[in-house]
N, C-alpha and C positions, 0 to 999 in steps of 0.2 A: 474604526477600531474593531479588530476581530474579537469575537466572543467565544470563549472556550469553557466547556463544561468539564470539570474535574470530578470523576467518580472514584473515590479512594477512601477506604474505611480506616486507614491509619491516620489519626488526627495530626501527628507531627509531620508526616510526609505531605499530607494535604496542605498544611500551613506553608511548608517549604515550597511546594509547587505553586500555590497561590501567590506567594510573595514574589517569586522569580518571574512568574508570568505577568503579574501586574507591573513589575519593574520594567519589563520588556514592552509595556504599552498595551497589553491585552486586557479585556474585560473578563472576569472570572466568575463563574457560577459553580459553587462547590456542593458536593453531595457525599454523604457517608454510606448510603445504601443504593442498591440498584434501582429500586422503585422511585426514590427521590431524584436520582439522576435522570431517569426516563421522563419524569415530569419537567425537569429543567430543559431537557432536549426538545420535548414536544412544545413547551410554552415559549422557550427562549430562542429556538431556531439558531443554535450556535454555528460557528464556522468550523469547529473541531471539537471532538470529544476525547478526553484522556480517560481510559477505562481500565481500572484494576480488575483482574479476573477472579480474585478471591474476595467476595463480598459477603456480608453477614446474612442477607435475606435471599439472594438468588445468585447463581453463577454469572460472572461477567459475560460468558459466552451467550447466555440467554438475553442479556441486555443488548449485546451486539446484534443478535438475531432480531430482536424487537425493533431496533433502530433501522436495520437494513430491510426489514419486511414491510415497513410502513412507507407508503409512497410519499408522505410529507417529510420524511426524515432520511430516507435511504441514501440521498446524495451527500449527507454530512460525513466528512471523513472521521474515522475512528482510529485512534492510536492505542493499542493495548499495552498495559503495564503489568508485568508478571514476573514471578520468581522462576517460572518454568521456561527453561531455555533450550530444551531439546528440539531437534529439527521437526519432529512430528508435532510438537506443540505449536511451533511457528507456522507450519503448513496448515494446521487446523485453524489457526487465527486468520490466515489469509483466505482460507476457504469460506469462512464466515463473512468475509467482506472487509476485514481490517485493512487499513492503508499502511500501517506500520506496526511494529512489534518490538517493544523495548524491554529488555530483561533487567530485573533488579538484581543487585544494586547497580545503579547507573549514575553517571556524572550529570550534574545539572546542566553543564555546558553542552554535553552531547544531546540531552533531551531538548534543550532550547533550539539547537540546530535542527533537530528532527521536526520540531513543531513548526519552525519557520519554513522548512522544506515542504512539509505536507500542505501548509496553507498556500504556498506559492503554486504548487502543482495542481491544487484544486481549482485554480482559476482556468477557465477555458482558453485553449490556445488554438489558433488556426492550423489546420493540417496542410502540409505542403502538397500532398497527393491525396485526392479525394476518394479514389477507389482504385483497387488493383486486384489482379489475379496472379497467383504464383503456384503452379502445380495444382494441388487439390485445395489450396488455400484461396479464399476470396474475402476481401475486406472492403467495407464501406465506411470511410472515415467520418463522413458527415453524420451518418446514422449511428455510429459507434457499434457496428455489427460485424461479426466474423463468422464465416462458414468454412467447414472442412468437409470436403466431399459432399457438398450441398446440405450438410447438417449444421445447424447454427450452434455456435459455441459461445457461452456467456463468459466474458472477461471483466475483471474489475477495471477501473479507470487506470490504475497503475500498470496492470498487465497489458492493457491495450497500448499504453504509451511505450512500454518496453518493446512490444512487438513492432510497432511502427518505427521506433528508433533503430532497431536492429535491421529491419527491412530496408529502410532508406539508406543504410550504410552497408548494404550486403557485400559480401566477399571482402570486407575490411574488418580486421580484428578489433573488437572493442574491449579495452581493459576494464576490469571491475571499477577502478577509480574513475574512469571516464563515464561509465554508466551511472555511478553514484552522483556525479556532478550534473550530468545532462538529463537523466531520467528522474532521479530522486531529488535533484537540486541540493545535494548535500556535500559538504566538504569531504574530499577524498581521504583526509587524515582520520576520519572517524572509522574505527575498526568495526566491521559488521559483516555478517554472512547473509545479509538481506538480499544481495544480488543473486547469489547461488540459490537461495530458497525460492525466490520469485521465478528464476529461470526454470527450475525444476517443476514448479507448479504450472507454469505456462506451457511447458512441453507436454505435461500430462493432459492438460485441457485440449491442446491441439492434436492429440493422438498421433496419427501418422504424419501430420504436418509438423510435429514437434522435432522431427529429424532435420528440418530445415535450419534449426538453430544448432550450430556446431560448437563443440567445446575445443578451445585451443589450450591445452594443458599448461598450467603455469602462467598463463597470460590472461585469458578471458573468453569471450564468445564472439561468434560471427554468424551472420545469416548467409546461407549458401548462395553461390553465384547463380545456380540454376537448380531446378527441382530434381533433376536426374543426378544420382550419385551422391546426394546429400547424406551425411552420416554424422553421428555425434562423436 
């Protein structure tokens, strides 16, 4: 049974989340403050944290930083819950290490789908290609390490999986719906800009190698067939 820590200061919403998560078979540890939530995370070693960003004692961003900076908890996936839905807010969340970002108000059904997807993809998967080079890009799948022009780049687990998926299907257009199902393991019917936000952030981290990920307008993305001539 997966254990989920819910850090949410609205009692009614916390009750709704707790009820639906328990109905889905999860064990739930609830907290109304960031400090209480951090204690649950450190003591309970959950499989997932649902984190509200507006908390009474400290910002949710600080809670996320604390989780991701601790070697004992940094591997725990964090799903942010917030009323802030602008792109810059989502990018900041992903920069802090969040695995997903859900904007309030949200449907319980969509949230449960996202929870299941995050838990599935947090399980280790064997990589079909252990290491490769592509232009200035070098990847070691076993070590989960990426270099661009011999400078190491730090990617989140989700960004790494997105990069590998696009590379292994290079020169083939990947629709957003396909990426949602294969990378996020989420139903394509769920309306989200998560794919675009992650691709943008991944490109920024890859600097010049970001041009290898090409946009096919109105369709999705593809990884270039060869390093020369790659363009967004």
